[in-house]
C-alpha positions as CSV (number, residue, x, y, z in Angstrom):
1,M,18.3,66.4,87.2
2,T,20.3,67.7,84.3
3,R,18.8,70.1,81.7
4,D,19.1,67.4,79.0
5,A,17.2,65.0,81.2
6,L,14.5,67.6,82.0
7,E,14.0,68.3,78.3
8,Q,13.8,64.6,77.6
9,R,11.1,64.2,80.2
10,W,9.2,67.0,78.6
11,L,9.4,65.4,75.2
12,V,8.3,62.0,76.3
13,L,5.5,63.5,78.3
14,T,4.1,65.7,75.5
15,R,5.0,63.6,72.5
16,E,4.3,60.1,73.7
17,T,2.6,59.8,77.1
18,M,-0.1,62.4,76.9
19,P,-1.0,61.7,73.2
20,A,-1.3,58.0,74.0
21,L,-3.8,58.8,76.8
22,A,-5.8,61.3,74.8
23,G,-8.2,58.9,73.1
24,P,-9.0,56.6,76.0
25,R,-9.5,59.6,78.3
26,G,-11.6,61.6,75.8
27,W,-9.3,64.7,76.1
28,P,-10.0,67.7,73.9
29,V,-6.6,67.6,72.2
30,R,-4.5,64.8,70.7
31,N,-1.4,66.4,69.3
32,D,1.9,67.0,71.0
33,H,2.0,70.7,70.2
34,C,-1.4,71.2,71.8
35,F,-0.3,69.6,75.1
36,Q,2.8,71.7,75.0
37,R,0.7,74.9,74.4
38,I,-1.6,74.1,77.3
39,L,1.0,73.2,79.8
40,L,3.4,76.0,78.9
41,D,0.6,78.6,78.9
42,A,-0.5,77.4,82.4
43,A,3.1,77.4,83.7
44,V,3.6,81.0,82.6
45,G,0.1,82.2,83.5
46,G,-0.6,83.5,80.0
47,V,0.5,82.9,76.4
48,W,3.8,81.2,76.6
49,Y,5.4,83.1,73.7
50,D,5.0,86.3,75.7
51,A,7.4,84.9,78.3
52,I,9.6,82.6,76.1
53,P,10.9,84.6,73.1
54,K,12.6,81.8,71.2
55,R,11.5,78.5,69.8
56,P,11.4,75.7,70.5
57,A,9.9,76.9,73.8
58,Y,11.0,73.9,75.9
59,A,14.7,74.6,75.0
60,H,14.5,78.3,75.9
61,A,12.2,78.1,78.9
62,D,14.0,78.5,82.2
63,T,14.4,75.4,84.3
64,A,11.8,76.4,86.9
65,L,9.2,77.0,84.2
66,L,9.8,73.8,82.4
67,T,9.7,71.9,85.7
68,R,6.3,73.5,86.5
69,A,5.0,72.6,83.1
70,I,6.1,68.9,83.5
71,E,4.6,68.8,87.0
72,L,1.3,70.1,85.6
73,G,1.3,67.5,82.9
74,N,1.9,64.8,85.5
75,A,-1.0,66.3,87.6
76,V,-3.2,66.0,84.5
77,I,-2.2,62.4,84.0
78,D,-2.9,61.6,87.7
79,G,-6.3,63.3,87.7
80,R,-5.1,66.2,90.0
81,A,-5.5,68.8,87.2
82,D,-8.3,69.2,84.6
83,L,-7.0,69.3,81.0
84,F,-10.4,70.6,79.8
85,A,-10.2,73.6,82.0
86,L,-6.5,74.2,81.3
87,N,-7.3,74.1,77.5
88,R,-10.2,76.5,77.9
89,Q,-8.0,78.9,79.8
90,S,-5.2,78.7,77.2
91,L,-7.6,79.4,74.4
92,A,-9.1,82.3,76.3
93,W,-5.6,83.8,76.8
94,R,-5.2,83.5,73.1
95,G,-8.6,85.0,72.2
96,K,-9.8,81.8,70.6
97,M,-12.7,80.8,72.8
98,P,-15.8,80.1,70.8
99,A,-18.7,82.6,71.2
């Protein structure tokens, strides 16, 4: 897969597919940037901007990292990964978990 095709998959996944499923599935987030935060944080194992210095992150992430993030998004859609848990972990890494 070309880099352009990989980036296009990422954008469709996070801007269209996941937001469309958010309401019906009762997910804790609805916006594209929230899905991107959660998936990229999980793919890097911490806050994504500590690993990807430039924005937009998807354009500056290495191919392996972006592939991991896409695979994780697909796992969420397929029910093999828990978006609630991934979101909580992302927020914890960022020091934003409610007390």
